[in-house]
C-alpha positions as semicolon CSV with decimal commas, in nm:
position;residue;x (nm);y (nm);z (nm)
1;M;8,380;9,901;7,365
2;S;8,628;10,069;7,602
3;S;8,751;10,431;7,586
4;L;9,092;10,285;7,635
5;I;9,070;10,153;7,266
6;G;8,951;10,412;6,997
7;E;8,768;10,304;6,656
8;P;9,029;10,172;6,430
9;F;9,064;10,354;6,084
10;Q;9,208;10,221;5,771
11;V;9,531;10,381;5,636
12;S;9,545;10,202;5,315
13;S;9,422;9,879;5,089
14;Y;9,619;9,716;4,816
15;P;9,575;9,381;4,604
16;V;9,729;9,083;4,683
17;P;9,974;8,952;4,385
18;T;9,887;8,602;4,247
19;K;10,216;8,577;4,038
20;T;10,575;8,535;4,172
21;R;10,893;8,416;3,998
22;H;11,051;8,312;4,350
23;A;10,939;7,989;4,492
24;K;11,014;8,114;4,851
25;V;10,674;8,243;4,972
26;H;10,669;8,596;5,142
27;N;10,407;8,802;5,321
28;S;10,209;8,996;5,040
29;K;10,249;9,311;5,253
30;Y;10,468;9,462;5,517
31;A;10,424;9,784;5,720
32;S;10,693;9,927;5,925
33;Y;10,740;10,249;6,150
34;S;11,078;10,427;6,207
35;R;11,177;10,688;6,464
36;D;11,375;10,860;6,217
37;F;11,069;10,941;6,015
38;P;10,787;11,013;6,276
39;G;10,442;11,018;6,179
40;H;10,484;10,810;5,891
41;A;10,461;10,458;5,815
42;T;10,637;10,271;5,524
43;V;10,432;10,016;5,345
44;T;10,576;9,736;5,131
45;I;10,349;9,572;4,893
46;Q;10,486;9,270;4,662
47;A;10,500;9,293;4,314
48;E;10,422;9,662;4,309
49;G;10,656;9,883;4,536
50;I;10,675;10,084;4,856
51;H;10,466;10,371;4,982
52;I;10,534;10,620;5,266
53;V;10,213;10,726;5,433
54;D;10,159;11,023;5,648
55;L;9,950;10,885;5,943
56;S;9,794;11,221;6,039
57;E;9,659;11,317;5,694
58;L;9,621;10,955;5,538
59;H;9,793;11,036;5,199
60;T;10,114;10,909;5,028
61;V;10,428;11,143;5,064
62;A;10,660;10,911;4,864
63;S;10,642;10,614;4,648
64;H;10,863;10,376;4,470
65;T;10,734;10,161;4,190
66;C;10,932;9,832;4,154
67;G;10,743;9,627;3,917
68;S;10,534;9,322;3,930
69;N;10,831;9,089;3,926
70;V;10,994;9,203;4,248
71;V;10,967;8,999;4,565
72;F;11,085;9,151;4,891
73;S;11,206;8,960;5,165
74;G;11,088;9,175;5,455
75;P;10,969;9,513;5,555
76;A;11,139;9,822;5,396
77;S;11,242;10,101;5,638
78;S;11,243;10,481;5,575
79;R;11,434;10,776;5,726
80;C;11,389;11,155;5,682
81;T;11,665;11,398;5,662
82;L;11,642;11,801;5,619
83;E;11,869;11,954;5,325
84;D;11,894;12,285;5,195
85;D;11,655;12,229;4,918
86;G;11,408;12,040;5,130
87;R;11,333;11,703;5,280
88;T;11,502;11,396;5,143
89;C;11,319;11,047;5,214
90;T;11,575;10,750;5,199
91;T;11,414;10,397;5,180
92;Y;11,601;10,090;5,254
93;A;11,429;9,803;5,035
94;L;11,514;9,423;5,114
95;V;11,486;9,237;4,806
96;S;11,440;8,878;4,755
97;S;11,451;8,842;4,381
98;A;11,432;9,084;4,101
99;P;11,497;9,023;3,713
100;E;11,813;9,227;3,769
101;I;11,938;9,048;4,061
102;A;12,151;8,710;4,007
103;V;12,052;8,414;4,171
104;K;12,326;8,403;4,397
105;N;12,256;8,733;4,557
106;R;11,875;8,656;4,625
107;D;11,758;8,755;4,980
108;R;12,076;8,956;5,062
109;T;12,013;9,259;4,819
110;V;11,911;9,594;4,956
111;W;11,797;9,873;4,721
112;I;11,880;10,243;4,882
113;M;11,589;10,460;4,729
114;K;11,635;10,829;4,794
115;Q;11,355;11,082;4,686
116;K;11,326;11,443;4,744
117;I;10,989;11,593;4,883
118;L;10,970;11,948;4,755
119;G;10,668;12,137;4,904
120;G;10,436;11,844;4,871
121;T;10,571;11,725;4,524
122;L;10,794;11,436;4,462
123;G;11,145;11,464;4,313
124;K;11,375;11,244;4,111
125;N;11,396;10,878;4,251
126;D;11,756;10,774;4,287
127;K;11,827;10,383;4,364
128;R;12,125;10,219;4,451
129;E;12,196;9,833;4,508
130;I;12,388;9,679;4,765
131;V;12,490;9,331;4,816
132;L;12,541;9,219;5,190
133;P;12,742;8,903;5,297
134;H;12,438;8,730;5,446
135;E;12,055;8,730;5,382
136;V;11,841;9,001;5,557
137;V;11,478;8,989;5,694
138;H;11,491;9,283;5,899
139;I;11,642;9,638;5,899
140;Y;11,648;9,895;6,172
141;S;11,763;10,249;6,183
142;D;11,940;10,363;6,514
143;D;11,930;10,741;6,494
144;K;12,115;10,754;6,840
145;S;12,427;10,594;6,684
146;S;12,374;10,673;6,318
147;K;12,383;10,309;6,234
148;I;12,175;10,046;6,038
149;L;12,133;9,714;6,176
150;L;12,069;9,429;5,954
151;V;11,916;9,081;6,068
152;S;11,897;8,734;5,901
153;S;11,658;8,473;5,973
154;T;11,950;8,277;6,124
155;G;12,034;8,543;6,366
156;D;12,323;8,679;6,170
157;I;12,346;9,044;6,273
158;S;12,560;9,348;6,093
159;V;12,627;9,694;6,167
160;A;12,651;9,916;5,874
161;D;12,644;10,307;5,829
162;Y;12,376;10,484;5,630
163;E;12,530;10,381;5,297
164;L;12,528;10,041;5,414
165;N;12,909;9,977;5,446
166;I;12,939;9,683;5,669
167;Q;13,140;9,776;5,976
168;S;13,117;9,463;6,189
169;T;12,898;9,110;6,170
170;L;12,811;8,857;6,441
171;V;12,775;8,508;6,263
172;C;12,501;8,276;6,411
173;P;12,619;7,899;6,328
174;H;12,301;7,755;6,406
175;E;12,000;7,700;6,172
176;Q;11,695;7,804;6,364
177;N;11,316;7,838;6,311
178;F;11,298;8,215;6,284
179;L;10,986;8,399;6,451
180;D;11,048;8,757;6,516
181;V;11,312;9,010;6,608
182;F;11,282;9,318;6,843
183;F;11,467;9,621;6,860
184;F;11,460;9,872;7,145
185;P;11,686;10,164;7,255
186;G;11,929;10,060;7,529
187;T;11,824;10,339;7,765
188;S;11,444;10,210;7,764
189;C;11,536;9,822;7,856
190;T;11,461;9,792;8,233
191;F;11,543;9,429;8,234
192;L;11,928;9,482;8,188
193;P;12,152;9,557;8,492
194;P;12,215;9,910;8,588
195;H;12,479;10,061;8,380
196;G;12,655;10,405;8,356
197;N;12,672;10,367;7,970
198;P;12,375;10,179;7,839
199;P;12,411;10,019;7,498
200;D;12,283;10,191;7,187
201;T;12,040;9,934;7,097
202;I;11,922;9,599;7,219
203;I;11,820;9,325;6,981
204;V;11,571;9,022;7,100
205;F;11,591;8,747;6,848
206;C;11,319;8,481;6,878
207;S;11,327;8,137;6,726
208;S;11,185;7,790;6,770
209;S;11,317;7,431;6,781
210;D;11,173;7,092;6,901
211;S;10,891;7,274;7,100
212;T;11,125;7,512;7,264
213;L;11,125;7,889;7,248
214;L;11,489;8,047;7,190
215;L;11,581;8,388;7,307
216;S;11,905;8,554;7,214
217;I;11,958;8,928;7,363
218;V;12,218;9,115;7,168
219;S;12,367;9,446;7,266
220;V;12,497;9,693;6,998
221;T;12,737;9,975;7,107
222;G;12,869;10,165;6,807
223;K;12,992;9,865;6,590
224;D;13,036;9,638;6,889
225;I;12,790;9,339;6,881
226;T;12,794;9,120;7,201
227;I;12,547;8,842;7,297
228;I;12,465;8,928;7,650
229;G;12,209;8,656;7,722
230;K;12,009;8,352;7,616
231;N;11,714;8,159;7,711
232;Q;11,507;7,851;7,635
233;S;11,133;7,812;7,739
234;S;10,906;7,515;7,681
235;I;10,630;7,624;7,426
236;S;10,375;7,430;7,595
237;H;10,413;7,654;7,897
238;G;10,491;7,351;8,118
239;V;10,139;7,209;8,119
240;S;10,139;6,858;8,250
241;G;10,019;6,583;8,010
242;Q;10,135;6,782;7,722
243;T;10,258;6,524;7,444
244;T;10,213;6,702;7,112
245;Q;10,474;6,930;6,954
246;D;10,355;7,285;6,992
247;H;10,420;7,572;6,774
248;V;10,427;7,936;6,874
249;T;10,151;8,115;6,678
250;A;10,173;8,473;6,844
251;L;10,469;8,630;7,047
252;S;10,536;8,956;7,205
253;F;10,831;9,114;7,402
254;G;10,897;9,468;7,577
255;P;11,133;9,701;7,682
256;C;11,041;9,604;8,045
257;G;11,137;9,241;7,990
258;V;10,797;9,099;7,957
259;L;10,801;8,804;7,713
260;S;10,431;8,639;7,616
261;Y;10,352;8,415;7,359
262;I;10,052;8,195;7,248
263;N;10,084;7,834;7,113
264;E;9,880;7,646;6,886
265;S;9,677;7,496;7,178
266;H;9,577;7,854;7,256
267;T;9,743;7,862;7,590
268;W;9,896;8,192;7,673
269;A;10,155;8,282;7,959
270;A;10,370;8,571;8,013
271;Y;10,729;8,581;8,190
272;Q;10,949;8,816;8,321
273;L;11,291;8,825;8,190
274;E;11,591;8,966;8,374
275;I;11,971;8,970;8,288
276;N;12,207;9,007;8,596
277;G;12,584;8,987;8,505
278;L;12,631;8,654;8,314
279;T;12,283;8,488;8,433
280;T;11,943;8,523;8,252
281;S;11,666;8,457;8,472
282;V;11,274;8,407;8,369
283;A;10,988;8,400;8,607
284;Q;10,623;8,343;8,498
285;I;10,385;8,637;8,543
286;G;10,035;8,538;8,661
287;E;9,867;8,233;8,529
288;T;9,868;8,027;8,217
289;L;9,557;8,109;8,033
290;T;9,358;7,887;7,798
291;L;9,185;8,116;7,549
292;A;8,840;8,056;7,419
293;Q;8,636;8,179;7,098
294;L;8,960;8,194;6,863
295;S;8,924;8,073;6,508
296;R;9,094;7,752;6,450
297;L;9,212;7,812;6,103
298;N;9,562;7,773;6,033
299;T;9,664;7,806;6,398
300;H;9,985;7,623;6,330
301;S;10,136;7,927;6,140
302;F;10,290;8,199;6,328
303;G;10,107;8,523;6,317
304;C;9,807;8,362;6,130
305;G;9,483;8,448;6,286
306;M;9,623;8,646;6,585
307;C;9,903;8,852;6,693
308;L;10,060;9,026;7,012
309;L;10,221;9,354;7,103
310;S;10,369;9,451;7,421
311;L;10,240;9,804;7,573
312;G;10,458;9,824;7,868
313;S;10,494;9,636;8,205
314;S;10,213;9,359;8,186
315;L;9,998;9,504;7,938
316;V;9,969;9,299;7,595
317;L;9,747;9,412;7,316
318;L;9,575;9,079;7,152
319;V;9,426;9,108;6,822
320;T;9,256;8,796;6,669
321;I;8,968;8,664;6,461
322;T;8,691;8,496;6,649
323;G;8,552;8,174;6,555
324;A;8,202;8,108;6,395
325;P;7,918;8,209;6,400
326;S;8,017;8,560;6,514
327;S;8,330;8,612;6,308
328;E;8,484;8,928;6,373
329;I;8,818;9,110;6,439
330;S;8,862;9,146;6,844
331;I;9,108;9,384;6,983
332;L;9,171;9,291;7,348
333;L;9,383;9,477;7,587
334;W;9,509;9,222;7,844
335;D;9,683;9,262;8,186
336;M;9,885;8,949;8,217
337;R;9,985;8,989;8,599
338;Y;9,624;8,978;8,681
339;G;9,491;8,760;8,400
340;V;9,215;9,014;8,299
341;V;9,084;9,181;8,004
342;I;9,085;9,590;8,086
343;A;8,965;9,693;7,753
344;S;8,801;9,544;7,458
345;H;8,689;9,657;7,090
346;A;8,553;9,462;6,778
347;I;8,513;9,535;6,422
348;P;8,363;9,360;6,149
349;I;8,579;9,159;5,890
350;P;8,631;9,393;5,603
351;S;8,455;9,280;5,287
352;A;8,783;9,282;5,115
353;L;8,926;9,006;5,342
354;A;8,612;8,793;5,357
355;P;8,720;8,590;5,047
356;S;9,032;8,505;5,248
357;I;8,900;8,415;5,572
358;K;8,921;8,012;5,491
359;L;9,285;8,070;5,365
360;G;9,395;8,236;5,683
361;I;9,479;8,601;5,767
362;S;9,838;8,695;5,846
363;M;9,858;8,951;6,133
364;N;10,118;9,198;6,243
365;L;10,110;9,488;6,502
366;M;10,354;9,739;6,548
367;L;10,387;10,055;6,770
368;A;10,372;10,394;6,598
369;D;10,330;10,735;6,751
370;A;10,217;10,765;7,121
371;G;9,841;10,645;7,129
372;Q;9,850;10,470;6,796
373;V;9,932;10,118;6,683
374;L;9,959;9,971;6,330
375;L;9,785;9,665;6,237
376;T;9,844;9,490;5,912
377;L;9,601;9,221;5,775
378;C;9,675;9,026;5,456
379;P;9,559;8,700;5,322
380;A;9,801;8,396;5,382
381;N;9,851;8,088;5,151
382;V;9,715;8,283;4,845
383;S;9,726;8,045;4,536
384;R;9,998;8,159;4,301
385;T;9,863;8,010;3,998
386;T;9,621;8,295;3,884
387;S;9,690;8,467;3,551
388;S;9,892;8,783;3,570
389;T;9,579;8,952;3,368
390;S;9,328;8,851;3,599
391;E;9,250;9,095;3,910
392;S;9,312;8,929;4,242
393;P;8,997;8,910;4,441
394;H;9,206;8,934;4,773
395;R;9,338;9,253;4,942
396;S;9,538;9,335;5,228
397;I;9,451;9,617;5,468
398;V;9,648;9,860;5,704
399;Y;9,478;9,986;6,031
400;V;9,570;10,229;6,274
401;I;9,416;10,148;6,632
402;P;9,416;10,450;6,871
403;L;9,482;10,362;7,220
404;D;9,505;10,562;7,526
405;P;9,886;10,632;7,597
406;N;9,850;10,661;7,982
407;V;9,709;10,321;8,058
408;K;9,907;10,130;8,300
409;S;9,891;9,828;8,500
410;T;9,721;9,866;8,818
411;I;9,526;9,665;9,073
412;A;9,245;9,915;9,057
413;G;9,215;9,861;8,677
414;A;9,193;9,487;8,720
415;I;8,936;9,498;8,981
416;G;8,585;9,398;8,853
417;K;8,703;9,258;8,507
418;N;8,643;8,911;8,577
419;P;8,303;8,878;8,400
420;A;8,445;9,053;8,070
421;T;8,738;8,807;8,090
422;S;8,540;8,489;8,143
423;E;8,406;8,485;7,795
424;W;8,756;8,474;7,650
425;L;8,878;8,206;7,877
426;A;8,819;7,794;7,851
427;P;8,828;7,583;8,159
428;N;9,168;7,490;8,262
429;P;9,220;7,111;8,271
430;K;9,516;7,150;8,492
431;A;9,312;7,322;8,766
432;A;9,048;7,046;8,714
433;T;9,313;6,775;8,789
434;L;9,457;6,938;9,079
435;A;9,129;6,999;9,234
436;D;9,033;6,629;9,252
437;N;9,312;6,588;9,514
438;D;9,293;6,896;9,682
439;S;9,175;6,906;10,049
440;R;8,971;7,230;9,966
441;S;8,794;7,060;9,690
442;K;8,684;6,779;9,929
443;L;8,578;7,054;10,200
444;L;8,357;7,218;9,930
445;V;8,181;6,877;9,846
446;N;8,129;6,822;10,218
447;M;7,984;7,158;10,291
448;A;7,755;7,136;9,982
449;N;7,618;6,790;10,094
450;H;7,528;6,947;10,441
451;L;7,365;7,253;10,317
452;Q;7,169;7,066;10,072
453;H;7,040;6,859;10,378
454;N;6,945;7,201;10,578
455;E;7,243;7,138;10,807
456;P;7,435;7,464;10,796
457;H;7,580;7,391;11,141
458;K;7,751;7,084;11,037
459;A;7,896;7,285;10,728
460;D;8,013;7,537;10,992
461;E;8,195;7,248;11,200
462;A;8,345;7,113;10,868
463;F;8,486;7,445;10,760
464;F;8,629;7,531;11,096
465;K;8,780;7,199;11,149
466;W;8,942;7,228;10,815
467;V;9,073;7,563;10,916
468;K;9,226;7,452;11,249
469;E;9,390;7,158;11,071
470;H;9,578;7,365;10,823
471;T;9,667;7,653;11,033
472;S;9,804;7,431;11,304
473;D;10,041;7,291;11,070
474;S;10,157;7,615;10,924
475;G;10,133;7,856;11,198
476;S;9,896;8,147;11,233
477;S;9,630;8,172;10,968
478;S;9,729;8,530;10,910
479;S;10,040;8,412;10,713
480;N;9,859;8,196;10,498
481;V;9,580;8,418;10,388
482;L;9,600;8,521;10,023
483;S;9,501;8,903;9,968
484;I;9,250;8,970;9,690
485;S;9,510;9,180;9,543
486;T;9,727;8,890;9,452
487;P;9,633;8,695;9,151
488;D;9,483;8,353;9,192
489;G;9,768;8,110;9,183
490;A;10,048;8,338;9,267
491;A;10,064;8,158;9,599
492;S;9,969;7,777;9,554
493;E;10,024;7,699;9,918
494;A;9,810;7,973;10,033
495;L;9,506;7,890;10,262
496;Y;9,243;8,095;10,095
497;S;9,293;8,150;9,716
498;Y;9,074;8,352;9,498
499;G;8,881;8,058;9,329
500;F;8,857;7,875;9,666
501;V;8,697;8,169;9,832
502;K;8,473;8,235;9,542
503;E;8,319;7,890;9,542
504;L;8,277;7,891;9,926
505;L;8,058;8,198;9,889
506;A;7,868;8,042;9,613
507;L;7,763;7,750;9,857
508;F;7,567;8,037;10,040
509;F;7,473;8,266;9,751
510;A;7,409;8,065;9,458
511;K;7,064;8,002;9,329
512;E;7,055;7,648;9,441
513;Y;7,132;7,786;9,808
514;T;6,880;8,075;9,837
515;D;6,687;7,961;10,152
516;K;6,785;8,131;10,485
517;P;6,834;7,798;10,689
518;Q;7,125;7,698;10,449
519;Y;7,316;8,050;10,505
520;S;7,599;8,022;10,724
521;P;7,703;8,382;10,883
522;R;7,985;8,230;11,070
523;V;8,195;8,130;10,762
524;T;8,104;8,436;10,587
525;R;8,224;8,676;10,863
526;H;8,558;8,452;10,886
527;L;8,617;8,507;10,539
528;I;8,554;8,864;10,537
529;E;8,768;8,945;10,847
530;S;9,046;8,737;10,697
531;R;9,034;9,002;10,409
532;V;9,027;8,755;10,138
533;V;8,667;8,862;10,011
534;S;8,620;9,073;9,720
535;A;8,288;9,215;9,635
536;G;8,315;9,095;9,278
537;M;8,323;8,735;9,383
538;V;7,938;8,724;9,432
539;E;7,738;8,742;9,124
540;G;7,494;9,047;9,158
541;G;7,707;9,211;9,446
542;L;7,833;9,099;9,784
543;F;7,606;9,349;9,987
544;T;7,288;9,255;9,793
545;A;7,343;8,881;9,853
546;L;7,419;8,966;10,234
547;K;7,095;9,190;10,242
548;Q;6,893;8,903;10,108
549;H;6,995;8,677;10,406
550;G;6,953;8,976;10,647
551;D;7,317;8,951;10,772
552;W;7,364;9,330;10,843
553;E;7,670;9,249;11,085
554;S;7,856;9,119;10,790
555;I;7,758;9,417;10,576
556;M;7,908;9,659;10,839
557;L;8,218;9,425;10,875
558;S;8,282;9,464;10,523
559;F;8,348;9,829;10,534
560;N;8,677;9,755;10,713
561;S;8,773;9,445;10,543
562;V;8,661;9,475;10,156
563;V;8,838;9,712;9,935
564;D;8,626;9,713;9,610
565;I;8,261;9,789;9,769
566;S;8,101;9,980;9,495
567;E;7,906;10,311;9,540
568;D;7,588;10,167;9,373
569;E;7,572;9,887;9,659
570;M;7,624;10,122;9,948
571;I;7,352;10,365;9,838
572;S;7,113;10,102;9,740
573;L;7,124;9,973;10,109
574;A;7,111;10,334;10,238
575;K;6,787;10,355;10,052
576;V;6,653;10,060;10,246
577;L;6,749;10,191;10,575
578;V;6,589;10,529;10,497
579;G;6,259;10,386;10,411
580;K;6,270;10,195;10,759
581;Q;6,367;10,517;10,943
582;R;6,064;10,693;10,744
583;E;5,846;10,421;10,826
584;S;5,915;10,422;11,185
585;Q;5,868;10,797;11,191
586;T;5,520;10,778;11,040
587;D;5,423;10,447;11,241
588;P;5,575;10,420;11,591
589;E;5,426;10,073;11,621
590;A;5,650;9,938;11,328
591;M;5,949;9,924;11,574
592;H;5,761;9,704;11,809
593;V;5,686;9,466;11,517
594;D;6,042;9,445;11,383
595;S;6,201;9,401;11,745
596;N;6,212;9,008;11,679
597;R;6,388;9,026;11,363
598;A;6,755;9,030;11,291
599;W;6,948;9,330;11,394
600;T;6,962;9,620;11,148
601;P;7,194;9,926;11,191
602;T;7,062;10,250;11,230
603;L;7,080;10,481;10,935
604;S;7,337;10,699;11,133
605;T;7,544;10,399;11,200
606;Y;7,539;10,280;10,824
607;M;7,594;10,644;10,686
608;L;7,896;10,681;10,929
609;M;8,071;10,381;10,739
610;C;7,966;10,478;10,406
611;V;8,107;10,831;10,443
612;S;8,421;10,704;10,598
613;Y;8,474;10,452;10,295
614;P;8,697;10,570;10,012
615;T;8,474;10,627;9,705
616;S;8,495;10,809;9,360
617;P;8,288;11,108;9,365
618;A;8,139;11,037;9,010
619;A;8,017;10,709;9,095
620;M;7,870;10,821;9,402
621;R;7,685;11,111;9,227
622;L;7,538;10,848;8,982
623;A;7,421;10,635;9,280
624;I;7,267;10,914;9,463
625;R;7,060;11,015;9,143
626;K;6,980;10,659;9,105
627;Y;6,844;10,555;9,431
628;L;6,794;10,872;9,646
629;P;6,590;11,102;9,385
630;D;6,331;11,181;9,652
631;A;6,419;11,504;9,858
632;Q;6,239;11,366;10,158
633;D;6,478;11,055;10,162
634;L;6,775;11,299;10,145
635;I;6,642;11,511;10,422
636;L;6,747;11,241;10,681
637;I;7,093;11,210;10,534
638;L;7,114;11,588;10,538
639;E;7,033;11,591;10,923
640;L;7,323;11,358;10,991
641;L;7,567;11,574;10,800
642;D;7,427;11,892;10,958
643;G;7,534;11,726;11,302
644;W;7,867;11,590;11,172
645;T;7,974;11,936;11,021
646;I;7,948;12,113;11,370
647;G;8,284;12,209;11,519
648;G;8,476;11,994;11,290
649;T;8,798;12,173;11,236
650;E;8,833;12,294;11,575
651;E;8,804;11,936;11,717
652;Y;9,065;11,838;11,446
653;I;9,320;12,087;11,567
654;R;9,251;12,000;11,929
655;T;9,306;11,632;11,849
656;L;9,626;11,735;11,647
657;L;9,767;11,931;11,930
658;K;9,726;11,632;12,158
659;S;9,895;11,406;11,904
660;V;10,194;11,652;11,882
661;A;10,222;11,677;12,250
662;S;10,243;11,304;12,303
663;N;10,385;11,202;11,987
664;V;10,091;10,938;11,960
665;V;9,854;10,935;11,674
666;I;9,501;10,993;11,825
667;E;9,189;10,856;11,662
668;Q;8,997;11,198;11,540
669;R;8,655;11,235;11,622
670;G;8,641;10,949;11,873
671;G;8,461;10,733;11,600
672;A;8,131;10,915;11,674
673;A;8,141;11,078;11,348
674;P;8,346;11,036;11,026
675;P;8,644;11,253;10,960
676;Y;8,571;11,611;10,873
677;D;8,735;11,603;10,545
678;K;8,539;11,311;10,433
679;T;8,208;11,472;10,566
680;I;8,249;11,770;10,358
681;S;8,358;11,566;10,049
682;F;8,026;11,344;10,083
683;L;7,823;11,670;10,157
684;Q;7,960;11,809;9,819
685;V;7,902;11,510;9,629
686;L;7,543;11,490;9,766
687;L;7,462;11,857;9,675
688;D;7,612;11,805;9,345
689;A;7,374;11,524;9,257
690;S;7,056;11,672;9,405
691;F;7,106;12,027;9,480
692;V;6,795;12,122;9,218
693;S;6,573;11,869;9,391
694;L;6,646;11,997;9,734
695;L;6,579;12,367;9,618
696;Q;6,224;12,270;9,499
697;F;6,165;12,098;9,842
698;P;6,083;12,389;10,095
699;P;6,144;12,192;10,408
700;S;6,527;12,125;10,327
701;H;6,590;12,478;10,319
702;E;6,620;12,529;10,697
703;L;6,879;12,245;10,703
704;L;7,072;12,384;10,410
705;R;7,108;12,717;10,584
706;N;7,225;12,539;10,908
707;I;7,477;12,358;10,725
708;M;7,605;12,688;10,555
709;S;7,630;12,848;10,900
710;H;7,834;12,562;11,027
711;I;8,084;12,566;10,714
712;E;8,118;12,951;10,679
713;P;8,292;12,989;11,007
714;E;8,544;12,705;10,903
715;I;8,634;12,877;10,571
716;G;8,753;13,195;10,779
717;L;8,925;12,970;11,022
718;H;9,124;12,809;10,740
719;E;9,220;13,138;10,595
720;R;9,356;13,265;10,935
721;M;9,541;12,941;10,995
722;G;9,692;12,958;10,643
723;S;9,909;13,271;10,765
724;L;10,068;13,047;11,029
725;R;10,224;12,812;10,752
726;G;10,539;12,972;10,720
727;A;10,621;13,030;11,083
728;L;10,535;12,678;11,189
729;E;10,670;12,498;10,905
730;P;11,018;12,436;11,076
731;F;10,815;12,289;11,363
732;A;10,604;12,059;11,148
733;R;10,935;11,939;10,974
734;V;11,082;11,855;11,326
735;Q;10,739;11,676;11,418
736;N;10,735;11,465;11,105
737;R;11,082;11,374;11,157
738;T;11,012;11,256;11,518
739;V;10,706;11,061;11,437
740;K;10,894;10,895;11,163
741;E;11,187;10,816;11,384
742;R;10,952;10,657;11,632
743;A;10,756;10,445;11,363
744;E;11,113;10,307;11,230
745;G;11,235;10,242;11,569
746;T;11,537;10,475;11,534
747;P;11,731;10,526;11,878
748;R;11,630;10,856;12,024
749;E;11,938;11,111;12,035
750;T;12,093;11,163;12,361
751;P;12,149;11,523;12,523
752;N;12,515;11,502;12,433
753;E;12,455;11,402;12,091
754;W;12,217;11,714;12,057
755;R;12,460;11,944;12,212
756;K;12,734;11,838;11,937
757;R;12,486;11,855;11,667
758;R;12,393;12,193;11,773
759;K;12,740;12,329;11,801
760;H;12,833;12,200;11,466
761;Q;12,532;12,393;11,304
762;E;12,645;12,708;11,488
763;Q;12,992;12,653;11,337
764;Q;12,848;12,612;10,965
765;I;12,649;12,918;11,029
766;A;12,922;13,146;11,135
767;L;13,141;13,020;10,832
768;G;12,896;13,184;10,567
769;V;12,639;13,431;10,510
770;G;12,320;13,338;10,628
771;L;12,000;13,322;10,446
772;Y;11,837;13,659;10,573
773;R;12,171;13,822;10,665
774;L;12,240;14,192;10,483
775;E;12,582;14,300;10,423
776;E;12,670;14,650;10,292
777;L;12,986;14,725;10,095
778;I;13,077;15,079;10,004
779;I;13,316;15,162;9,729
């Protein structure tokens, strides 16, 4: 469970009809959400009617009973208007067949049903029938242009007013396998070229033909309909060796232009679509993923067993039914740019849906209010031969899934999510094929053989020989290094990919290579210096693995090169060094015994790196409470902080003045102590975590008083310095501009240019009233 995804709650549940007069099979239930009726969902139930449900109070505010012989061709849409005598709810129902509808008008009839809502009571239901020139499967209400958009399964689009008077129609001459259609306000679509007057609505029509996904992007402004872009993509995501004709089983598209879809082979990829003038470009985002644990029932049907919803940028919500034995409904929030699951939630399959699992569950996701998503679950392939008098054992359900509306795609949110993601991914056959012919694969095998024969020096020689060969061909090694912030596979020719570095580290830290003679500090330090190592690459943590091999030099080096060191690992090693220092204080001979061992940093040197490293206060407090609960251990760290808090601000001001005078950035405190602000931040975190323990330990009182005596003058100095902010502000702006120009290489202003600029400024001042000039007018 994750805080980004709340506990889903049920909105409604209805029986699935088992009798229909129309041969064409439709979903048993649809749910839609309109911006013209915020906070309310429109639920369309076959052979029953349409209900408008208040999502905040979970009750029905309006209903339209249509009869057991009515079949709907798509989800209804509702809008609410305010009138003198109360609110009026207008519902547009797409009718496929009904007893009063002629056969020639099937699938192109719309019922306009109006109902007044007076103080919570329902007024008289008014219904009108409109026959359209083409069939309709989707209807969209555009509140900006006061228009109704009607879309058919073949791509025909019509613009009408609120009374469904057709104003224009775009006819698509091609028969296609319709998948889905998406509507977005034109102002929200960032994949369009910059335009002074954006369109009212953008329609993205998705269909498939012969293992190809077809996209049509349509612009609607007023009553003008224009196709502004088209694109074709392979449904198999370009996987080599794919010979079968795949079908799309789930699809999503967002206003940022990110398209993602899953085929029946359970491979998933995302693409960024952009429209520039007359061209439409598509570029893949991240890697192609092969999903695991998904149910294989009816995977050839679109929307059966899984569904997708774009949540902005590269975030996509996936809802699926997992396979046996732990069959459940899993809700996964993926970041497709990095290929990781950043949040997940699971709910048991409702008992009302249990009899329908083998038939398949049709799923659909839709955005509602901010922080809410509608999930519709209804049985697919239900037999229509049951007697109309018998009660159906199958039911359909509508859920609301609460989501954090502020979630965004960031590298910080993706770091550390690989363990949670791995259980949802299957081995990539393409990657395995490439690895056999890759020089990196041969290097790994060669190094593994040397390590198994207890020859780490030969493993070092093989590695650095390989590095030299590849860097000599492509220039400096720094240009080929793949940063850990880049997803694996984003640069196929990179010297160090994420997976390759992870396998290299596994040679030294995996369980089959645990003896010290088989460890190679040279290779590890080279990778750390190249800034391609992530703490999450090593099972159990990078620092823990390095500590087991006694490689403290690599640990200290990691503080400057590894960006995701956890607070837990840092403080756990601080506990080790605290224990060594306490042991040396109680037993002076212990230092002579350890003199022949590998180098170990002093507690002061190690804490200097810990305090300077960027950390999270909350995580650091938890780590201190976990590993340093004893006040005697904290005393040693407090003694260091006591020394680092002496004269911090005064030295900082002196260094800053030197930097201003020379226009050169000077390192603060000379590296002998951490930056003063970071020292104070760490001291605050340490006191927050263990102040009570320190108060109960009398030897710490003198240290706390000393630290307080150092900090109190600094507080007074800060208050006095604050009075100079206004007077020094112009000089600070000039200094910042000078430093910026120096960094950007801007040519220095000559004396003549300075005189001209100064003269121009004086002339401008003489023309108008100055900021602080006072003039008196006597009438």
